[in-house]
C-alpha positions as CSV (number, residue, x, y, z in Angstrom):
1,M,51.1,31.1,-41.1
2,M,48.6,33.8,-42.1
3,G,47.4,31.7,-45.0
4,F,46.9,28.7,-42.7
5,Y,45.0,30.7,-40.2
6,A,42.8,32.3,-42.9
7,L,42.1,28.8,-44.2
8,V,41.2,27.5,-40.8
9,V,39.1,30.4,-39.8
10,G,37.3,30.5,-43.2
11,G,36.8,26.7,-43.3
12,Y,35.5,26.5,-39.7
13,G,33.4,29.6,-40.1
14,T,31.8,28.3,-43.2
15,F,31.2,24.9,-41.6
16,A,29.8,26.5,-38.4
17,T,27.6,28.9,-40.4
18,L,26.1,26.1,-42.6
19,A,25.6,23.9,-39.6
20,D,23.9,26.8,-37.8
21,Y,21.7,27.3,-40.9
22,S,20.6,23.7,-40.9
23,E,20.0,23.7,-37.2
24,T,18.0,26.9,-37.4
25,L,15.7,25.5,-40.0
26,L,15.3,22.2,-38.1
27,N,14.3,24.3,-35.0
28,S,11.8,26.2,-37.1
29,E,10.3,22.8,-38.2
30,K,10.0,21.8,-34.6
31,V,8.3,25.1,-33.8
32,T,5.7,24.6,-36.6
33,R,5.1,21.0,-35.5
34,D,4.4,22.2,-32.0
35,Y,2.1,25.0,-33.1
36,V,0.2,22.8,-35.6
37,R,-0.6,20.4,-32.7
38,L,-1.9,23.4,-30.8
39,L,-4.0,24.5,-33.7
40,E,-5.4,20.9,-34.1
41,E,-6.5,20.9,-30.5
42,H,-8.0,24.4,-30.7
43,S,-9.9,23.5,-33.9
44,K,-11.3,20.3,-32.5
45,R,-12.3,21.9,-29.3
46,T,-14.0,24.8,-31.1
47,I,-16.0,22.5,-33.5
48,D,-16.8,20.1,-30.6
49,S,-18.2,23.0,-28.5
50,A,-20.4,24.1,-31.4
51,D,-21.5,20.5,-32.0
52,L,-22.4,20.2,-28.4
53,L,-24.9,23.0,-28.8
54,V,-26.4,21.3,-31.8
55,L,-26.8,18.0,-29.9
56,R,-28.4,19.7,-27.0
57,L,-30.9,21.4,-29.3
58,I,-31.6,18.1,-31.1
59,D,-32.1,16.3,-27.8
60,R,-34.7,18.8,-26.8
61,I,-36.6,18.4,-30.1
62,V,-36.4,14.6,-30.0
63,A,-37.8,14.7,-26.4
64,Q,-40.8,16.7,-27.6
65,G,-41.2,14.5,-30.6
66,H,-41.6,17.3,-33.1
67,L,-40.1,20.6,-34.3
68,P,-41.1,23.7,-32.3
69,Q,-44.6,25.0,-33.3
70,P,-45.4,28.6,-34.0
71,G,-46.8,29.2,-30.6
72,E,-43.5,28.0,-29.1
73,Y,-41.2,30.1,-31.3
74,D,-40.6,33.0,-28.8
75,T,-39.7,30.6,-25.9
76,E,-37.5,28.5,-28.2
77,R,-35.8,31.6,-29.7
78,R,-34.9,32.9,-26.3
79,L,-33.5,29.5,-25.3
80,M,-31.4,29.3,-28.5
81,A,-30.1,32.8,-28.0
82,A,-29.1,32.0,-24.4
83,M,-27.3,28.9,-25.6
84,A,-25.5,30.8,-28.5
85,N,-24.5,33.7,-26.2
86,A,-23.0,31.3,-23.7
87,S,-20.7,29.8,-26.3
88,P,-18.0,32.3,-27.5
89,Q,-17.2,30.3,-30.6
90,T,-20.8,30.2,-31.8
91,E,-22.2,33.0,-33.9
92,T,-25.8,31.8,-34.7
93,L,-27.9,28.8,-33.8
94,Y,-30.8,27.9,-36.1
95,L,-33.3,25.2,-37.3
96,I,-34.3,24.2,-40.8
97,D,-37.4,22.2,-41.6
98,P,-37.5,19.2,-44.0
99,T,-38.2,21.5,-47.0
100,G,-35.1,23.6,-46.4
101,R,-36.8,26.5,-44.9
102,L,-35.0,28.3,-42.0
103,F,-37.9,28.9,-39.6
104,L,-36.3,29.5,-36.2
105,A,-32.9,31.1,-35.1
106,S,-31.2,32.7,-32.1
107,R,-31.2,36.0,-34.1
108,P,-33.9,37.7,-36.1
109,I,-34.2,36.0,-39.5
110,P,-33.5,38.2,-42.5
111,Q,-35.6,37.4,-45.6
112,S,-32.5,36.3,-47.5
113,A,-31.8,33.6,-45.1
114,V,-35.1,31.7,-45.3
115,D,-34.2,29.3,-48.1
116,S,-31.3,26.9,-47.2
117,T,-31.8,24.3,-50.0
118,E,-28.7,25.7,-51.8
119,R,-26.4,25.3,-48.8
120,D,-23.9,22.4,-49.2
121,F,-25.0,20.6,-46.0
122,F,-28.8,20.4,-46.8
123,P,-28.9,17.8,-49.5
124,I,-26.2,15.7,-47.8
125,L,-27.9,15.6,-44.4
126,K,-31.4,15.2,-45.9
127,S,-30.1,12.2,-47.8
128,G,-29.2,10.4,-44.6
129,H,-25.7,11.6,-43.5
130,E,-25.9,10.6,-39.8
131,T,-22.8,12.3,-38.3
132,L,-21.5,15.8,-37.9
133,F,-21.1,17.8,-41.1
134,V,-18.9,20.9,-41.5
135,G,-20.0,23.0,-44.4
136,K,-18.3,25.6,-46.6
137,V,-17.7,29.2,-45.6
138,V,-20.5,31.7,-46.5
139,R,-21.1,35.3,-45.6
140,D,-23.5,34.9,-42.7
141,P,-26.9,36.5,-43.6
142,F,-27.5,37.2,-39.9
143,T,-24.2,39.2,-39.2
144,T,-22.6,39.4,-42.7
145,N,-19.4,37.9,-41.1
146,F,-17.7,34.9,-42.8
147,T,-18.8,31.8,-41.0
148,F,-19.0,28.0,-41.6
149,P,-21.8,25.8,-40.4
150,V,-21.6,22.8,-38.0
151,A,-24.8,20.8,-38.7
152,R,-26.6,17.6,-37.9
153,R,-29.8,16.0,-39.2
154,I,-32.8,15.7,-36.8
155,T,-34.8,12.5,-36.7
156,D,-37.6,11.3,-34.4
157,A,-37.8,8.1,-32.5
158,Q,-39.1,6.3,-35.6
159,G,-36.2,7.6,-37.7
160,R,-38.2,10.1,-39.7
161,F,-36.3,13.2,-41.0
162,L,-37.6,16.2,-39.0
163,G,-35.0,18.8,-40.2
164,I,-31.5,20.1,-39.5
165,A,-29.9,21.9,-36.6
166,V,-27.0,24.3,-37.4
167,A,-24.4,26.3,-35.4
168,T,-22.2,28.7,-37.2
169,I,-18.6,29.5,-36.3
170,P,-17.1,32.9,-37.3
171,N,-13.7,33.2,-38.9
172,L,-13.0,36.0,-36.5
173,Y,-12.9,33.6,-33.6
174,F,-10.0,31.7,-35.2
175,K,-8.2,34.9,-36.3
176,E,-8.2,36.3,-32.8
177,F,-6.6,33.1,-31.6
178,Y,-4.0,33.1,-34.4
179,H,-3.0,36.7,-33.7
180,N,-2.4,35.9,-30.1
181,L,0.2,33.3,-31.1
182,A,2.6,35.9,-32.4
183,V,4.7,33.6,-34.5
184,G,7.1,35.8,-36.5
185,S,6.2,38.7,-38.7
186,T,4.7,36.7,-41.6
187,P,3.2,33.5,-40.2
188,A,0.4,31.6,-42.0
189,M,-2.0,29.1,-40.7
190,G,-5.4,27.8,-41.2
191,V,-8.1,25.0,-41.4
192,F,-9.1,23.5,-44.7
193,K,-11.7,20.9,-45.7
194,L,-10.2,17.8,-47.2
195,D,-11.7,18.8,-50.6
196,G,-9.5,21.9,-50.5
197,S,-12.1,24.4,-49.4
198,I,-10.8,27.1,-47.1
199,L,-12.6,27.3,-43.7
200,V,-10.1,29.6,-42.1
201,R,-6.8,31.1,-43.3
202,E,-4.6,33.8,-41.8
203,P,-3.5,35.9,-43.5
204,I,-5.8,36.1,-46.4
205,T,-5.2,38.3,-49.5
206,R,-8.8,39.0,-50.2
207,D,-11.8,38.2,-48.0
208,D,-13.7,36.5,-50.8
209,D,-10.8,34.0,-51.1
210,V,-12.4,32.0,-48.2
211,I,-15.4,31.5,-50.4
212,N,-14.1,31.5,-54.0
213,R,-10.6,29.9,-53.7
214,N,-9.9,26.1,-53.5
215,M,-6.5,24.8,-52.5
216,S,-6.9,21.2,-53.7
217,D,-4.3,21.8,-56.4
218,S,-1.6,23.0,-53.9
219,Q,1.4,20.8,-53.1
220,I,0.1,20.1,-49.6
221,Y,-2.8,18.2,-51.2
222,T,-1.1,16.8,-54.3
223,K,2.3,15.8,-52.9
224,Y,2.5,15.6,-49.1
225,L,-1.0,14.6,-47.8
226,P,-1.2,11.4,-50.0
227,Q,2.1,10.3,-48.4
228,S,1.4,11.0,-44.8
229,S,-1.5,12.4,-42.7
230,I,1.1,14.3,-40.6
231,G,4.2,16.0,-42.0
232,T,6.6,18.9,-42.2
233,Y,8.2,20.3,-45.4
234,R,9.9,23.4,-46.8
235,G,8.6,24.9,-50.0
236,T,7.1,27.9,-51.7
237,S,3.5,28.7,-50.7
238,D,1.0,28.2,-53.5
239,Y,-1.1,31.0,-52.0
240,D,1.3,33.9,-51.6
241,G,4.5,32.6,-53.2
242,I,6.6,33.0,-50.0
243,P,9.2,30.2,-49.2
244,R,7.9,28.7,-45.9
245,V,8.4,25.9,-43.4
246,V,5.1,24.1,-43.2
247,S,3.6,21.6,-40.8
248,Y,0.2,20.0,-41.3
249,R,-2.0,17.4,-39.5
250,K,-5.1,15.7,-40.9
251,I,-8.0,15.5,-38.5
252,E,-10.0,12.3,-39.0
253,Y,-13.2,13.5,-37.4
254,P,-14.4,15.8,-38.5
255,P,-12.4,15.4,-41.8
256,L,-10.3,18.5,-41.9
257,L,-6.7,19.6,-42.6
258,V,-4.9,21.9,-40.0
259,W,-1.7,23.5,-41.0
260,M,0.8,26.2,-39.8
261,S,3.9,27.8,-41.4
262,V,6.6,30.4,-40.9
263,A,8.4,32.3,-43.6
264,E,12.0,31.1,-44.0
265,N,13.1,34.7,-43.8
266,D,11.5,34.9,-40.3
267,A,13.0,31.6,-39.3
268,L,16.4,32.6,-40.5
269,A,16.4,36.2,-39.1
270,D,18.6,35.4,-36.1
271,W,20.8,33.2,-38.3
272,Y,21.4,36.1,-40.7
273,W,22.4,38.2,-37.7
274,R,24.8,35.5,-36.3
275,A,26.3,34.9,-39.8
276,W,27.1,38.6,-40.3
277,R,28.4,38.8,-36.7
278,N,30.7,35.8,-37.2
279,A,32.0,37.2,-40.5
280,G,32.8,40.5,-38.7
281,I,34.5,38.6,-35.9
282,A,36.6,36.6,-38.4
283,F,37.6,39.7,-40.3
284,V,38.7,41.5,-37.1
285,T,40.5,38.4,-35.9
286,I,42.4,38.1,-39.2
287,L,43.5,41.8,-38.8
288,V,44.6,41.1,-35.2
289,M,46.5,38.0,-36.4
290,I,48.3,40.1,-39.0
291,G,49.4,42.5,-36.2
292,L,50.3,39.6,-33.9
293,T,52.3,37.9,-36.6
294,W,54.3,41.0,-37.2
295,M,54.9,41.3,-33.5
296,V,55.9,37.6,-33.3
297,L,58.4,37.9,-36.1
298,R,60.0,40.8,-34.3
299,A,59.9,38.9,-31.0
300,V,61.5,35.7,-32.5
301,Q,64.8,37.5,-32.9
302,H,64.8,38.7,-29.3
303,E,63.8,35.2,-28.2
304,E,66.7,33.6,-29.9
305,I,69.1,35.9,-28.2
306,A,67.3,35.4,-24.8
307,R,67.4,31.6,-25.3
308,D,71.1,31.6,-25.8
309,D,71.5,33.7,-22.7
310,L,69.2,31.4,-20.8
311,E,71.1,28.3,-21.8
312,R,74.3,29.9,-20.6
313,A,72.6,30.9,-17.3
314,N,71.3,27.3,-16.9
315,D,74.8,25.9,-17.4
316,S,76.1,28.3,-14.9
317,L,73.3,27.5,-12.4
318,R,73.9,23.7,-12.7
319,R,77.6,24.2,-12.0
320,S,76.8,26.5,-9.1
321,N,74.3,23.9,-7.7
322,A,76.9,21.2,-8.0
323,D,79.5,23.3,-6.4
324,L,77.1,24.2,-3.6
325,E,76.3,20.6,-2.8
326,Q,80.0,19.7,-2.9
327,F,80.7,22.6,-0.5
328,A,77.9,21.5,1.9
329,Y,79.3,18.0,1.9
330,I,82.9,19.0,2.4
331,A,82.0,21.7,5.0
332,S,79.9,19.3,7.1
333,H,82.5,16.5,6.7
334,D,85.5,18.7,7.7
335,L,83.7,20.2,10.7
336,Q,83.6,16.8,12.4
337,E,87.3,16.6,13.0
338,P,87.7,19.9,15.1
339,L,84.5,18.9,17.0
340,R,86.0,15.5,17.9
341,Q,89.1,17.3,19.2
342,I,87.0,19.7,21.2
343,G,85.1,16.9,22.8
344,S,88.2,14.8,23.5
345,Y,90.1,17.7,25.1
346,V,87.1,18.7,27.3
347,Q,86.7,15.1,28.5
348,L,90.5,14.9,29.1
349,L,90.2,18.0,31.2
350,E,87.4,16.4,33.2
351,R,89.4,13.3,33.9
352,R,92.8,15.0,34.7
353,Y,91.5,17.8,36.8
354,K,88.4,16.2,38.3
355,D,89.5,16.6,41.9
356,K,90.7,20.2,41.4
357,L,87.4,21.5,39.8
358,D,84.4,22.6,41.7
359,S,80.8,21.5,40.9
360,D,80.1,24.5,38.5
361,A,83.1,23.6,36.4
362,S,82.0,20.0,36.1
363,T,78.5,21.2,35.1
364,F,80.0,23.5,32.4
365,I,82.1,20.6,31.1
366,N,79.0,18.4,30.9
367,Y,77.2,21.1,29.0
368,T,80.1,21.5,26.6
369,V,80.3,17.7,25.9
370,E,76.5,17.5,25.3
371,G,76.7,20.5,23.0
372,V,79.5,18.9,21.0
373,K,77.6,15.7,20.7
374,R,74.5,17.6,19.6
375,L,76.5,19.6,17.0
376,Q,78.1,16.4,15.8
377,G,74.6,14.9,15.3
378,L,73.4,18.0,13.4
379,I,76.5,17.9,11.2
380,H,75.9,14.2,10.5
381,E,72.3,14.9,9.6
382,L,73.3,17.8,7.4
383,L,75.9,15.6,5.7
384,A,73.2,13.0,4.9
385,Y,70.8,15.8,3.6
386,S,73.5,17.3,1.3
387,S,74.6,13.9,0.1
388,V,71.1,13.1,-1.4
389,G,72.2,15.0,-4.5
390,T,75.9,14.0,-4.6
391,R,76.5,10.6,-2.9
392,R,73.8,8.5,-4.5
393,S,73.5,5.1,-6.1
394,P,72.3,4.2,-9.6
395,F,68.7,3.4,-9.9
396,A,68.0,-0.4,-10.0
397,V,65.0,-2.6,-10.1
398,T,64.4,-3.4,-6.4
399,N,61.8,-5.1,-4.3
400,L,60.5,-2.4,-1.9
401,T,59.3,-5.1,0.5
402,D,62.9,-6.1,1.1
403,L,63.9,-2.5,1.6
404,A,61.1,-1.9,4.2
405,R,62.0,-5.1,6.1
406,R,65.7,-4.1,6.2
407,A,64.7,-0.7,7.5
408,V,62.6,-2.3,10.3
409,M,65.5,-4.7,11.1
410,H,67.9,-1.7,11.6
411,L,65.4,-0.5,14.3
412,S,65.0,-3.9,15.9
413,S,66.5,-2.7,19.2
414,D,64.0,0.2,19.5
415,I,61.2,-2.1,18.5
416,K,62.1,-4.7,21.1
417,N,62.5,-2.1,23.9
418,S,59.1,-0.5,23.2
419,G,57.3,-3.8,22.5
420,A,56.2,-2.4,19.1
421,E,54.3,-4.3,16.4
422,V,55.4,-3.5,12.8
423,L,53.5,-5.1,9.9
424,V,55.1,-4.9,6.5
425,E,52.7,-5.9,3.7
426,T,53.7,-6.8,0.1
427,L,55.2,-3.8,-1.7
428,P,55.9,-3.4,-5.4
429,T,59.1,-3.8,-7.3
430,L,60.3,-0.5,-8.8
431,S,63.5,1.1,-10.2
432,V,64.9,3.2,-7.3
433,D,68.0,4.2,-5.5
434,A,67.7,1.4,-2.9
435,P,69.8,2.9,0.0
436,Q,67.9,6.2,-0.2
437,I,64.4,4.6,-0.3
438,E,65.4,2.3,2.6
439,A,66.4,5.4,4.5
440,V,63.0,6.9,3.9
441,F,61.3,3.8,5.3
442,Q,63.6,3.7,8.3
443,Q,63.0,7.4,9.1
444,L,59.2,7.1,8.9
445,V,59.2,3.9,11.1
446,S,61.6,5.6,13.6
447,N,59.2,8.6,13.8
448,G,56.3,6.2,14.5
449,L,58.2,4.6,17.3
450,R,59.4,7.8,18.9
451,F,56.3,10.1,18.7
452,Q,54.1,8.0,21.0
453,I,52.0,8.7,24.1
454,K,54.0,7.6,27.1
455,G,53.0,4.1,28.2
456,S,51.4,3.2,24.8
457,V,52.6,0.3,22.6
458,P,53.5,1.4,19.1
459,R,51.7,-0.3,16.2
460,L,52.8,0.4,12.7
461,R,51.6,-0.8,9.3
462,I,53.4,-0.4,5.9
463,W,51.5,-1.1,2.7
464,A,51.2,0.1,-0.9
465,E,48.3,1.2,-3.2
466,E,48.5,1.1,-7.0
467,H,47.3,4.1,-9.1
468,K,47.2,4.7,-12.8
469,D,50.8,6.2,-13.1
470,D,52.4,5.5,-9.7
471,W,52.4,3.5,-6.5
472,V,51.7,5.1,-3.1
473,M,53.5,3.8,-0.1
474,S,51.9,4.4,3.3
475,V,53.3,4.1,6.9
476,K,50.7,4.3,9.5
477,D,51.3,4.7,13.3
478,N,49.1,5.1,16.4
479,G,51.2,7.9,17.9
480,I,50.5,11.4,19.1
481,G,49.3,12.7,15.6
482,I,49.9,16.1,14.0
483,D,47.6,19.1,13.9
484,P,46.7,19.8,10.2
485,Q,48.0,23.4,10.5
486,Y,51.6,22.0,10.8
487,F,51.5,19.7,7.8
488,D,53.8,21.9,5.7
489,R,56.1,22.9,8.5
490,I,57.2,19.4,9.5
491,F,58.9,18.9,6.1
492,L,61.2,22.0,6.5
493,I,64.8,21.4,7.7
494,F,65.4,22.0,11.4
495,K,61.7,22.7,12.1
496,R,60.5,20.9,15.2
497,L,57.0,20.8,16.8
498,H,58.2,19.4,20.2
499,S,61.1,20.0,22.6
500,R,64.1,17.7,22.5
501,A,63.5,16.8,26.2
502,D,60.1,15.3,25.2
503,Y,61.0,13.8,21.8
504,P,64.7,13.7,20.8
505,G,65.8,14.5,17.2
506,D,67.3,17.2,15.1
507,G,64.3,18.1,12.8
508,I,65.9,17.0,9.6
509,G,64.5,13.5,9.0
510,L,61.3,14.4,7.1
511,A,63.1,17.1,5.1
512,L,65.6,14.4,4.0
513,C,62.7,12.0,3.1
514,Q,61.1,14.8,1.0
515,R,64.3,15.4,-0.9
516,V,64.7,11.7,-1.6
517,V,61.2,11.2,-2.8
518,E,61.3,14.3,-5.0
519,R,64.5,13.1,-6.5
520,H,62.6,10.0,-7.6
521,G,59.8,12.1,-9.2
522,G,57.3,11.6,-6.4
523,R,55.9,13.6,-3.5
524,I,55.4,13.0,0.2
525,W,52.5,14.1,2.5
526,V,50.8,13.3,5.8
527,E,47.3,12.6,6.9
528,S,46.6,13.0,10.6
529,E,44.8,14.7,13.5
530,A,46.2,15.5,16.9
531,G,46.0,12.5,19.1
532,Q,44.8,10.2,16.3
533,G,48.0,8.8,14.9
534,A,49.4,9.7,11.5
535,I,49.7,8.2,8.0
536,F,52.8,9.3,6.0
537,R,52.4,8.6,2.3
538,F,54.8,9.0,-0.5
539,S,54.4,8.3,-4.2
540,L,56.8,6.7,-6.6
541,P,56.2,6.7,-10.4
542,K,55.9,3.3,-12.1
543,V,58.4,4.5,-14.6
544,I,61.2,6.5,-13.0
545,H,63.8,8.2,-15.2
546,Q,67.1,8.3,-13.4
547,P,68.4,11.9,-13.0
548,A,71.8,12.8,-14.5
549,Q,74.7,12.0,-12.2
550,L,76.6,14.9,-10.8
551,P,80.3,14.4,-9.9
552,S,80.5,12.7,-6.5
553,N,82.8,13.7,-3.6
554,P,86.1,12.1,-3.4
């Protein structure tokens, strides 16, 4: 047993741990995909905002028809500075003339920044590139920060090349945004040009890597980007050698690559904890099972002894129950003879000494006769109740419609006297003790006829409903109804809710019905409200297994 348990625990634990491992990595892939979409939107909005400044500056120059003249430099510089300061993602805004000379900027121009002919964007835009161009990262001569340019060519109404307008975006702007994401302890993300040039990367091993390092030979460019412009993969980083989960997205305009990754160790940190926790739980559980197994082995011996004792007690209990039912039957049967003698002699006294007795004596005799009759009725009912377990018929396949109709026929005199209407619908055919089930129908119909508001005409309906495993018989009346608080009490023997003067009876009928139905493996209950009539329902299984027969009374 211990080997089997260890095998089950080990096998399930291994399977659950591996499944958790895969699910954890899949969740980390989803996280990187979500974040890379966020980075894509942030990168596009940042570049679009810088490009908007460039377009506004170009529109102003085109409207004037020429580049700003020396006499206009102060006014234009203040305007450009205001535009740059209002844009948090823009570091510097400047203009370059057709010769490549930087002649006007939002910041004071250092001498080293005058010549721009060596910048990557100048020859491309001068040669006729008509759309936005994002250049490589340089150390900004204005602030010495790492920035990359967003540039456009300027042409007049005749299409002549007037110069270039440039807005620079600092790497620090992206890094601050990346740090606010707080994705694990070693996240990595960035924006690259499609030729492999680094625009932004975080973290970066050396600051000069953004200028000197090209990632075009990394697997994201050589293996994955040629297959799909959007993707997620797991692999070792070509930059820092850390196994990572990487998601990337290619931006069509401007042509850029945005990517984001988390280290597999970060992604699996919670999984490692859960794996060790589960291993500890399994180990403790096995120790507990060892202890329990030892206890079970000790308990088995005691259980075998207790089982033998229980079997002997059950046999004794069955014999006692049988003897008790036999005693109840015999006692109730034998009590009837002395009662009949008492009743006969009291009536004989009344006839023989009628003229010699006063009125009180006659009243006492009448009370005695009525008491004898009532006690005879109680004994008769008790005899019927006790005989449910002893005097019974074999179960046989019987049409319950016929049983219900015979029960109604036995009450034809009461039905005729009260003018009642009793509707018996089609009932199923089941294997039952026919006399006992017929007695149940007769008792329920009799109750529906008796418990009526004075002056009302009884109306009863008998029908059946099929369920998955059983049939439910229902007997509905329009009588006085029952308060729900008494639903359980009415099925107790000799428990009555009304006086005999109002509604005659001995209070044993429903108890008898309950015992018959339970013998058939069903149950009986009532649905009613005071003054609203009642529906008595009892269930009978579709397949009834006949109980073992006890010895019947002679």
